[in-house]
C-alpha positions as CSV (number, residue, x, y, z in Angstrom):
1,X,1.7,-146.4,64.3
2,X,-0.5,-149.4,65.0
3,X,0.3,-153.0,64.5
4,X,0.0,-154.4,61.0
5,X,-0.3,-158.1,60.4
6,X,0.2,-159.5,56.9
7,X,0.6,-163.0,55.5
8,X,3.1,-163.0,52.7
9,X,2.7,-165.3,49.7
10,X,4.3,-168.7,50.2
11,X,5.1,-168.1,53.8
12,X,3.2,-169.0,57.0
13,X,4.9,-166.3,59.0
14,X,3.1,-163.2,60.2
15,X,4.7,-159.8,59.9
16,X,4.9,-157.8,63.1
17,X,6.1,-154.2,62.5
18,X,9.5,-153.3,63.9
19,X,10.0,-149.7,62.7
20,X,13.5,-148.8,61.6
21,X,15.7,-149.0,58.6
22,X,16.4,-152.6,57.5
23,X,18.3,-151.9,54.3
24,X,21.5,-150.1,53.4
25,X,21.6,-146.8,51.6
26,X,23.1,-147.8,48.3
27,X,22.4,-146.9,44.7
28,X,21.6,-150.3,43.1
29,X,19.1,-151.5,40.6
30,X,17.4,-154.9,40.3
31,X,18.5,-156.9,37.3
32,X,15.8,-156.6,34.6
33,X,15.2,-160.4,34.6
34,X,14.9,-160.8,38.3
35,X,11.6,-162.6,39.1
36,X,9.4,-161.3,41.8
37,X,5.9,-162.1,43.0
38,X,3.1,-159.6,42.7
39,X,-0.5,-159.6,43.7
40,X,-3.3,-159.5,41.0
41,X,-3.8,-155.7,41.6
42,X,-0.2,-154.8,40.9
43,X,-0.1,-157.3,38.0
44,X,-3.2,-155.7,36.3
45,X,-1.9,-152.2,37.2
46,X,-5.1,-151.4,39.0
47,X,-3.2,-150.5,42.2
48,X,0.3,-149.1,43.0
49,X,3.0,-151.0,44.9
50,X,2.6,-150.1,48.5
51,X,4.2,-153.1,50.3
52,X,7.2,-155.2,49.6
53,X,8.6,-158.3,51.3
54,X,12.0,-159.9,51.2
55,X,11.0,-163.2,52.6
56,X,13.2,-165.6,54.6
57,X,13.7,-167.8,51.5
58,X,15.1,-164.7,49.6
59,X,12.1,-164.2,47.3
60,X,10.8,-160.7,46.8
61,X,7.2,-159.7,46.7
62,X,5.6,-156.4,45.5
63,X,2.1,-156.0,46.6
64,X,-0.8,-153.5,46.7
65,X,-0.9,-153.4,50.5
66,X,-4.4,-154.8,50.9
67,X,-4.2,-157.7,53.4
68,X,-7.3,-159.3,52.0
69,X,-5.8,-159.4,48.5
70,X,-2.8,-161.5,49.6
71,X,-4.9,-163.9,51.6
72,X,-7.5,-164.5,48.9
73,X,-5.6,-164.3,45.6
74,X,-3.0,-166.0,43.5
75,X,0.4,-164.4,43.1
76,X,1.9,-163.8,39.7
77,X,5.6,-164.1,38.9
78,X,7.0,-161.2,36.8
79,X,10.3,-159.7,35.8
80,X,11.0,-156.7,38.0
81,X,11.9,-154.6,34.9
82,X,8.1,-154.4,34.1
83,X,7.4,-153.1,37.5
84,X,10.3,-150.6,37.5
85,X,9.0,-149.0,34.3
86,X,5.8,-148.1,36.2
87,X,7.5,-147.4,39.5
88,X,11.2,-146.7,39.5
89,X,11.2,-146.2,43.3
90,X,11.2,-150.0,43.8
91,X,14.9,-149.8,43.0
92,X,15.3,-148.3,46.4
93,X,14.4,-151.8,47.8
94,X,17.3,-153.7,46.2
95,X,19.3,-153.8,49.3
96,X,16.6,-155.0,51.6
97,X,17.9,-157.8,53.9
98,X,16.3,-161.2,54.0
99,X,13.5,-161.1,56.5
100,X,12.5,-157.5,56.0
101,X,9.6,-155.5,54.5
102,X,9.0,-152.0,53.2
103,X,5.7,-150.2,53.1
104,X,4.3,-146.8,52.2
105,X,0.9,-145.2,52.3
106,X,0.8,-143.9,48.7
107,X,2.9,-144.2,45.6
108,X,4.6,-140.8,46.3
109,X,5.3,-141.5,50.0
110,X,8.7,-142.6,51.3
111,X,9.3,-146.2,52.1
112,X,9.3,-147.3,55.8
113,X,11.2,-150.4,56.6
114,X,10.6,-153.2,59.2
115,X,11.7,-156.7,60.2
116,X,9.6,-159.8,59.6
117,X,8.8,-161.9,62.6
118,X,10.5,-165.3,62.7
């Protein structure tokens, strides 16, 4: 896989892929009222969630995966319950460690995990 660089919302850090599992295999769910940031495409339901970040400050982001979207748009804060209704697979990301990300290439693909660059 090639390198992928991505600038998360509210963070000056660049992501450098480090392929490997960065979360524990557990059966957890996000609390319904947990606030997460989404890009406008995920917010408007015009694109699936293909990229997720657990930033160094602990915040979670669920994004469409388009690098240009993040760099040129304003994030929205939503309750994760709204996202989980549309895509229950995001509950697989509850145990992501701080400083990690998950991505997939389609809404039916498995999540691949990596570590954010410091």
